[in-house]
Residue frames as qw, qx, qy, qz and C-alpha x, y, z in Angstrom:
[[0.388, -0.891, -0.237, 0.015, -27.68, -26.32, 3.76],
 [0.357, 0.713, -0.303, 0.522, -25.10, -23.58, 4.22],
 [0.663, -0.314, -0.496, 0.466, -22.92, -23.98, 7.31],
 [0.202, -0.958, -0.144, -0.145, -23.32, -21.08, 9.69],
 [0.559, 0.334, -0.355, 0.671, -20.22, -19.08, 10.58],
 [0.534, -0.790, -0.290, 0.079, -19.95, -18.10, 14.23],
 [0.298, 0.727, -0.252, 0.565, -17.82, -15.06, 15.01],
 [0.739, -0.461, -0.380, 0.312, -15.91, -15.80, 18.13],
 [0.162, -0.986, 0.028, 0.010, -14.64, -12.84, 20.24],
 [0.553, -0.595, 0.465, 0.353, -11.12, -14.27, 20.13],
 [0.797, 0.485, 0.317, 0.172, -11.14, -14.79, 16.38],
 [0.308, 0.925, -0.153, 0.161, -9.14, -11.66, 15.52],
 [0.383, -0.734, 0.559, -0.044, -6.48, -12.45, 18.16],
 [0.821, -0.073, 0.559, 0.093, -6.19, -16.04, 16.85],
 [0.695, 0.683, 0.143, 0.172, -5.75, -14.83, 13.30],
 [0.080, 0.918, -0.350, 0.168, -2.96, -12.51, 14.41],
 [0.536, -0.550, 0.638, -0.054, -1.32, -15.39, 16.28],
 [0.338, 0.412, -0.761, -0.369, -1.45, -17.58, 13.20],
 [0.272, -0.018, 0.918, -0.288, -3.84, -20.11, 14.80],
 [0.658, 0.478, 0.331, -0.479, -6.57, -19.88, 12.22],
 [0.573, -0.028, 0.688, 0.445, -5.72, -22.13, 9.29],
 [0.376, 0.490, 0.583, 0.527, -5.72, -20.32, 5.97],
 [0.073, -0.946, -0.286, -0.134, -6.30, -16.87, 7.47],
 [0.565, -0.110, -0.104, 0.811, -3.90, -13.92, 7.82],
 [0.028, -0.889, -0.309, 0.337, -4.27, -10.22, 8.58],
 [0.491, 0.332, 0.197, 0.781, -3.18, -7.31, 6.43],
 [0.148, -0.864, -0.292, 0.384, -3.02, -3.82, 7.90],
 [0.512, 0.396, 0.267, 0.714, -2.32, -1.19, 5.26],
 [0.135, -0.876, -0.244, 0.392, -1.79, 2.51, 5.85],
 [0.536, 0.357, 0.273, 0.714, -0.74, 5.41, 3.69],
 [0.097, -0.832, -0.213, 0.503, -0.29, 9.12, 3.57],
 [0.540, 0.614, 0.204, 0.538, 0.28, 11.66, 0.81],
 [0.457, -0.197, -0.244, 0.832, 2.70, 14.41, 2.08],
 [0.112, 0.556, 0.190, -0.802, 0.97, 17.40, 0.51],
 [0.401, 0.487, 0.703, 0.328, -1.54, 17.08, -2.34],
 [0.087, -0.017, 0.200, 0.976, -1.96, 20.14, -4.49],
 [0.425, 0.362, 0.340, -0.757, -5.24, 22.00, -4.85],
 [0.728, 0.467, 0.018, -0.502, -7.86, 20.52, -7.23],
 [0.302, 0.487, -0.807, -0.145, -5.83, 17.37, -7.79],
 [0.947, -0.159, 0.057, -0.274, -6.62, 13.66, -7.67],
 [0.336, 0.573, -0.736, 0.136, -3.89, 11.26, -6.55],
 [0.814, -0.192, -0.548, 0.037, -3.29, 7.95, -4.83],
 [0.523, -0.804, 0.182, -0.217, -2.62, 7.94, -1.11],
 [0.912, -0.046, -0.050, 0.405, 1.10, 7.14, -1.15],
 [0.547, -0.558, 0.015, 0.624, 4.49, 8.81, -0.64],
 [0.320, 0.051, 0.400, 0.857, 4.50, 10.68, -3.93],
 [0.210, 0.513, 0.324, -0.767, 2.45, 13.84, -4.27],
 [0.435, 0.588, -0.078, -0.678, -0.09, 14.53, -7.01],
 [0.257, 0.341, -0.819, -0.382, 0.18, 11.14, -8.81],
 [0.925, -0.013, 0.016, -0.380, -2.07, 8.14, -9.55],
 [0.625, -0.438, 0.637, 0.104, -0.08, 5.04, -8.58],
 [0.388, 0.565, -0.567, -0.457, 1.78, 3.76, -11.68],
 [0.840, -0.056, 0.498, -0.210, 0.29, 0.24, -11.86],
 [0.809, 0.578, -0.070, -0.079, 1.40, -0.26, -15.50],
 [0.059, 0.799, -0.598, 0.039, 5.06, -0.06, -14.51],
 [0.273, -0.332, 0.896, -0.108, 5.02, -3.70, -13.36],
 [0.838, 0.279, 0.046, -0.466, 2.43, -5.11, -15.79],
 [0.817, 0.371, -0.421, 0.133, 5.51, -6.95, -17.12],
 [0.783, -0.601, -0.029, 0.160, 7.30, -8.39, -14.07],
 [0.451, 0.727, -0.290, 0.429, 10.69, -6.71, -13.42],
 [0.622, -0.187, -0.419, 0.634, 13.55, -6.50, -10.95],
 [0.141, -0.965, -0.210, -0.069, 13.60, -3.37, -8.85],
 [0.531, 0.372, -0.241, 0.722, 16.30, -0.75, -8.36],
 [0.454, -0.758, -0.354, 0.308, 16.89, 0.91, -5.05],
 [0.365, 0.680, 0.008, 0.636, 17.81, 4.57, -5.63],
 [0.540, -0.529, -0.343, 0.558, 19.78, 6.24, -2.82],
 [0.204, 0.863, 0.169, 0.430, 19.68, 10.03, -2.54],
 [0.270, -0.870, 0.337, -0.239, 22.05, 10.56, 0.44],
 [0.548, 0.410, -0.698, 0.212, 25.40, 8.84, 0.98],
 [0.306, -0.360, 0.636, -0.610, 24.52, 8.67, 4.70],
 [0.859, 0.009, 0.178, -0.480, 22.11, 5.87, 3.74],
 [0.547, 0.443, -0.710, -0.032, 24.90, 3.57, 2.55],
 [0.098, 0.185, -0.910, 0.358, 24.78, 0.21, 4.44],
 [0.568, 0.047, 0.389, -0.724, 21.03, 0.27, 5.03],
 [0.098, 0.113, 0.960, 0.237, 19.13, -2.93, 4.12],
 [0.497, 0.162, -0.014, -0.852, 15.88, -2.30, 2.31],
 [0.310, 0.171, 0.935, -0.035, 13.26, -5.10, 2.25],
 [0.400, 0.150, -0.322, -0.845, 10.92, -4.92, -0.73],
 [0.365, 0.161, 0.880, -0.256, 7.65, -6.89, -0.45],
 [0.505, 0.329, -0.190, -0.775, 5.11, -7.73, -3.17],
 [0.869, 0.198, 0.396, -0.222, 4.02, -10.40, -5.59],
 [0.355, -0.352, 0.711, 0.495, 6.05, -12.49, -7.97],
 [0.232, 0.162, -0.639, -0.715, 5.29, -13.53, -11.56],
 [0.306, -0.271, -0.898, -0.164, 2.76, -16.03, -10.25],
 [0.389, -0.618, -0.127, -0.671, 1.02, -13.45, -7.98],
 [0.783, -0.418, -0.414, 0.199, 2.48, -15.12, -4.84],
 [0.358, -0.925, 0.119, 0.035, 4.05, -13.23, -1.94],
 [0.817, 0.234, -0.110, 0.515, 7.67, -12.48, -2.39],
 [0.239, -0.963, 0.086, 0.092, 10.27, -10.24, -0.69],
 [0.786, 0.336, -0.136, 0.501, 13.84, -9.31, -1.31],
 [0.463, -0.811, 0.000, 0.358, 16.49, -7.66, 0.86],
 [0.611, 0.629, 0.040, 0.479, 18.73, -5.20, -0.92],
 [0.569, -0.581, -0.105, 0.572, 21.72, -3.59, 0.79],
 [0.289, 0.956, 0.033, 0.048, 22.50, -0.02, -0.28],
 [0.731, -0.302, 0.192, 0.581, 26.14, 0.30, -1.30],
 [0.285, 0.010, 0.364, 0.887, 25.88, 2.93, -4.07],
 [0.280, 0.202, 0.032, -0.938, 23.55, 5.45, -5.58],
 [0.802, 0.118, -0.198, -0.551, 21.65, 2.64, -7.37],
 [0.253, -0.283, 0.916, -0.128, 21.38, -0.90, -6.29],
 [0.631, 0.124, -0.477, -0.599, 19.74, -3.44, -8.57],
 [0.678, -0.192, 0.616, -0.352, 17.88, -6.42, -7.11],
 [0.069, 0.234, -0.901, -0.359, 17.48, -9.88, -8.69],
 [0.247, 0.326, 0.884, -0.227, 13.88, -10.85, -7.91],
 [0.076, -0.297, -0.577, -0.757, 11.09, -10.39, -10.42],
 [0.139, 0.346, 0.600, -0.708, 8.21, -8.40, -9.00],
 [0.050, 0.504, 0.696, 0.510, 4.71, -8.14, -10.57],
 [0.297, -0.845, -0.241, -0.374, 3.54, -5.90, -7.80],
 [0.374, 0.166, -0.544, 0.732, 5.20, -3.99, -4.94],
 [0.441, -0.703, -0.511, -0.223, 3.07, -3.63, -1.83],
 [0.525, -0.851, 0.023, 0.009, 5.52, -2.33, 0.73],
 [0.682, 0.405, -0.339, 0.506, 9.22, -1.47, 1.42],
 [0.506, -0.853, 0.043, -0.122, 11.01, -0.76, 4.70],
 [0.198, 0.675, -0.645, 0.298, 14.43, -0.48, 6.37],
 [0.915, -0.252, -0.246, -0.197, 15.03, -3.89, 7.92],
 [0.643, 0.151, -0.527, 0.535, 18.41, -3.74, 9.70],
 [0.516, -0.674, -0.434, 0.302, 19.12, -2.33, 13.12],
 [0.417, 0.021, 0.000, 0.909, 20.77, 0.85, 11.98],
 [0.098, 0.383, 0.235, -0.888, 19.43, 4.35, 11.79],
 [0.522, 0.658, 0.511, -0.182, 16.46, 5.34, 9.64],
 [0.601, 0.396, 0.359, 0.595, 16.92, 6.76, 6.17],
 [0.243, -0.435, -0.067, 0.864, 18.40, 10.29, 5.89],
 [0.271, 0.340, -0.282, -0.855, 16.79, 11.03, 2.54],
 [0.823, 0.268, 0.098, -0.491, 14.14, 9.58, 0.25],
 [0.280, -0.236, 0.897, 0.248, 14.80, 6.10, -1.04],
 [0.680, 0.351, -0.132, -0.630, 13.02, 5.28, -4.33],
 [0.561, -0.011, 0.823, 0.090, 12.20, 1.74, -5.41],
 [0.399, 0.524, -0.318, -0.682, 12.13, 1.80, -9.22],
 [0.891, 0.258, 0.347, -0.136, 10.77, -0.71, -11.74],
 [0.821, 0.501, 0.003, 0.275, 13.59, -2.20, -13.77],
 [0.661, 0.160, -0.135, 0.721, 16.94, -0.39, -14.13],
 [0.255, -0.453, -0.245, 0.819, 18.04, 2.85, -12.55],
 [0.119, 0.170, -0.230, -0.951, 15.84, 5.70, -13.69],
 [0.187, -0.345, -0.858, -0.332, 12.75, 3.47, -14.06],
 [0.413, -0.581, -0.261, -0.651, 9.31, 4.41, -12.74],
 [0.078, -0.262, 0.702, -0.657, 9.11, 4.82, -8.96],
 [0.597, -0.301, -0.649, -0.363, 6.77, 2.14, -7.61],
 [0.652, -0.640, -0.375, 0.155, 7.50, 2.76, -3.90],
 [0.257, 0.671, -0.257, 0.646, 9.20, 5.44, -1.85],
 [0.612, -0.498, -0.459, 0.408, 10.57, 5.37, 1.70],
 [0.025, 0.920, 0.065, 0.386, 10.27, 9.09, 2.61],
 [0.346, 0.473, -0.506, 0.632, 13.19, 10.62, 4.46],
 [0.163, -0.324, 0.586, -0.725, 13.08, 9.70, 8.16],
 [0.778, -0.110, 0.002, -0.619, 10.05, 7.38, 7.89],
 [0.310, -0.372, 0.870, -0.094, 11.85, 4.03, 7.58],
 [0.342, 0.225, 0.902, 0.136, 9.13, 2.51, 5.47],
 [0.072, -0.260, -0.552, -0.789, 6.62, 3.23, 2.77],
 [0.291, 0.349, 0.551, -0.700, 3.26, 4.84, 3.49],
 [0.240, 0.128, -0.630, -0.728, 1.32, 3.48, 0.54],
 [0.571, 0.188, 0.573, -0.557, -2.42, 2.71, 0.58],
 [0.692, 0.391, -0.417, -0.441, -2.23, 0.48, -2.46],
 [0.487, -0.264, 0.820, -0.147, -2.34, -3.32, -2.29],
 [0.630, 0.235, -0.569, -0.473, -2.75, -6.34, -4.56],
 [0.826, -0.245, 0.369, -0.348, -4.37, -9.53, -3.28],
 [0.148, -0.426, 0.868, 0.206, -2.12, -12.61, -3.76],
 [0.581, 0.096, -0.674, -0.447, -3.11, -15.61, -5.86],
 [0.529, -0.185, -0.826, 0.050, -5.32, -18.13, -4.11],
 [0.147, -0.291, -0.590, 0.739, -6.49, -15.61, -1.54],
 [0.091, -0.729, -0.478, -0.481, -9.70, -13.64, -1.08],
 [0.201, 0.082, -0.366, 0.905, -9.50, -10.40, 0.81],
 [0.258, -0.735, -0.618, -0.105, -12.33, -9.27, 3.10],
 [0.161, 0.436, -0.147, 0.873, -12.23, -5.50, 3.81],
 [0.419, -0.517, -0.697, 0.267, -13.24, -5.01, 7.45],
 [0.279, -0.819, -0.265, 0.425, -12.40, -1.45, 8.37],
 [0.480, 0.520, 0.158, 0.689, -11.42, 1.86, 6.78],
 [0.351, -0.803, -0.240, 0.418, -10.15, 4.97, 8.59],
 [0.502, 0.494, 0.164, 0.691, -9.08, 8.31, 7.09],
 [0.293, -0.798, -0.258, 0.458, -8.12, 11.77, 8.20],
 [0.423, 0.761, 0.094, 0.483, -7.13, 15.20, 6.87],
 [0.411, 0.012, -0.290, 0.864, -4.66, 17.72, 8.14],
 [0.048, -0.624, -0.552, 0.551, -6.44, 20.31, 10.23],
 [0.207, 0.676, 0.020, -0.707, -8.52, 22.68, 8.13],
 [0.115, 0.304, -0.721, -0.612, -8.04, 20.71, 4.89],
 [0.704, 0.249, 0.485, -0.456, -10.68, 18.90, 2.89],
 [0.211, 0.333, -0.769, -0.503, -11.01, 16.44, 0.05],
 [0.884, 0.041, 0.034, -0.463, -13.10, 13.62, -1.26],
 [0.276, -0.420, 0.863, 0.048, -11.88, 10.04, -0.83],
 [0.832, 0.267, -0.221, -0.434, -12.42, 7.03, -3.10],
 [0.588, -0.271, 0.762, 0.027, -11.73, 3.33, -2.65],
 [0.633, 0.510, -0.374, -0.447, -10.96, 1.90, -6.06],
 [0.674, -0.196, 0.712, 0.010, -10.71, -1.82, -6.90],
 [0.568, 0.522, -0.466, -0.433, -9.71, -3.46, -10.20],
 [0.905, -0.123, 0.367, -0.179, -10.25, -7.22, -10.51],
 [0.815, 0.128, 0.337, 0.453, -7.91, -7.64, -13.47],
 [0.245, -0.519, 0.200, 0.794, -5.54, -5.33, -15.29],
 [0.172, 0.214, 0.704, 0.655, -7.71, -5.55, -18.46],
 [0.150, -0.766, -0.572, -0.252, -10.64, -3.63, -17.00],
 [0.040, 0.651, -0.168, 0.739, -10.80, -0.12, -15.39],
 [0.148, -0.073, -0.712, 0.683, -10.73, 0.56, -11.66],
 [0.348, -0.604, -0.548, -0.462, -14.22, 0.85, -10.13],
 [0.180, -0.444, 0.404, -0.779, -15.25, 2.92, -7.09],
 [0.524, -0.266, -0.809, 0.027, -16.33, 0.63, -4.19],
 [0.400, -0.700, -0.477, 0.350, -16.61, 3.26, -1.47],
 [0.263, 0.562, 0.050, 0.783, -16.49, 7.07, -1.10],
 [0.460, -0.703, -0.429, 0.333, -16.35, 9.58, 1.71],
 [0.154, 0.909, -0.055, 0.385, -15.30, 13.12, 2.62],
 [0.607, -0.067, -0.373, 0.699, -12.05, 14.05, 4.34],
 [0.148, -0.865, -0.134, -0.460, -12.45, 16.90, 6.79],
 [0.467, 0.201, -0.563, 0.652, -9.81, 18.00, 9.27],
 [0.246, -0.317, 0.274, -0.874, -12.21, 20.16, 11.26],
 [0.801, -0.195, -0.104, -0.556, -14.79, 17.41, 11.61],
 [0.611, -0.419, 0.658, -0.134, -12.33, 14.74, 12.69],
 [0.070, -0.259, 0.897, 0.351, -11.44, 11.40, 11.08],
 [0.770, 0.106, -0.224, -0.588, -13.74, 9.30, 8.92],
 [0.213, -0.265, 0.921, -0.187, -14.13, 5.80, 10.41],
 [0.756, 0.136, -0.197, -0.610, -16.07, 3.06, 8.69],
 [0.389, -0.174, 0.898, -0.110, -16.66, -0.55, 9.76],
 [0.498, 0.112, -0.625, -0.590, -17.97, -2.84, 7.03],
 [0.691, -0.158, 0.473, -0.523, -20.76, -4.70, 8.81],
 [0.926, 0.242, 0.286, 0.033, -20.73, -7.14, 5.93],
 [0.428, -0.533, 0.448, 0.576, -17.09, -7.25, 4.74],
 [0.548, 0.710, -0.184, -0.401, -16.38, -6.13, 1.22],
 [0.872, -0.034, 0.442, 0.208, -15.13, -9.13, -0.85],
 [0.264, 0.829, -0.398, -0.290, -12.06, -8.52, -3.00],
 [0.985, 0.157, 0.072, -0.023, -10.98, -11.42, -5.16],
 [0.756, -0.302, 0.312, 0.490, -7.47, -12.73, -5.88],
 [0.521, 0.171, 0.378, 0.746, -5.10, -10.67, -8.00],
 [0.059, 0.892, 0.387, 0.224, -7.26, -7.55, -7.52],
 [0.396, 0.220, -0.167, 0.875, -5.61, -4.14, -7.16],
 [0.264, -0.833, -0.456, 0.170, -6.74, -1.74, -4.39],
 [0.383, 0.265, 0.033, 0.884, -6.00, 1.97, -4.85],
 [0.193, -0.800, -0.495, 0.279, -7.27, 4.55, -2.37],
 [0.361, 0.333, 0.185, 0.851, -7.25, 8.11, -3.80],
 [0.102, -0.678, -0.413, 0.600, -8.08, 11.62, -2.75],
 [0.277, 0.607, 0.379, 0.641, -9.46, 14.52, -4.80],
 [0.292, -0.370, -0.331, 0.818, -8.62, 17.88, -3.19],
 [0.165, 0.886, 0.402, 0.163, -10.48, 21.18, -3.51],
 [0.238, 0.843, -0.095, 0.472, -9.12, 24.55, -2.51],
 [0.482, -0.752, 0.390, -0.222, -7.46, 23.52, 0.78],
 [0.787, 0.329, -0.513, 0.091, -4.52, 21.26, -0.05],
 [0.404, -0.666, 0.531, -0.331, -2.61, 19.33, 2.64],
 [0.102, 0.284, -0.951, 0.067, -1.65, 15.98, 4.08],
 [0.811, -0.107, -0.046, -0.574, -4.16, 13.16, 4.02],
 [0.102, -0.336, 0.923, -0.160, -3.89, 9.74, 5.71],
 [0.834, -0.018, -0.186, -0.519, -5.74, 6.42, 5.44],
 [0.143, -0.320, 0.924, -0.155, -5.61, 2.98, 6.97],
 [0.812, 0.011, -0.151, -0.563, -7.58, -0.17, 6.22],
 [0.448, -0.322, 0.810, -0.200, -7.78, -3.73, 7.56],
 [0.711, 0.246, -0.478, -0.454, -8.10, -6.87, 5.41],
 [0.711, -0.253, 0.636, -0.161, -8.64, -10.48, 6.32],
 [0.437, 0.442, -0.681, -0.388, -7.01, -12.83, 3.79],
 [0.795, -0.076, 0.531, -0.282, -8.52, -16.28, 3.50],
 [0.065, -0.278, 0.865, 0.413, -7.10, -19.15, 1.37],
 [0.725, 0.276, 0.091, -0.624, -9.78, -20.26, -1.12]]
């Protein structure tokens, strides 16, 4: 007989407080600054591009590329997954135009300014491998952290997608797609789709039965614009459970 699961009204709060063993929340959010007309791209800080997943198929260190000397001294924290698909992060202090880290990343899920100084004056690119490598994350000028709606589920975890919210700049429109890839040897598959519409307000979807996303799976939320290009945003909530 299967044991019944009872949803307690305080469950979400207890997960956030770290009081539910083996459970942790993930809130991801992203925005594309200005997607061109009739273009498909991932919802992240780089316009008109599909996220470059292949850049870290072979784990690599990352390079922090500085584009304004005013950003010298800032500490950038890069978070992602290591060679074993486990959570890892590295703090890299900017002291020059390029600053190479020492931790091997298989995936990069987020980066942010982690010291108490000012926010970044110009774009900061996190590149795979040495300077000039493929950009796998960008902290847009003035934002202080990445806005990337891509995520990879760590090893030993199962992600349950609970909620999805998207919006379009006023008067803009596009189609949205939630893609998931369970391993890097098969293509991404569409798991959910919707329409962006600035005039009609945000799109808000609660998964009554959470969408199950297995360990090591890649999540990539994309938009396909039509003839009204603009800025598009997305946020989604995951519950990670240790399996």
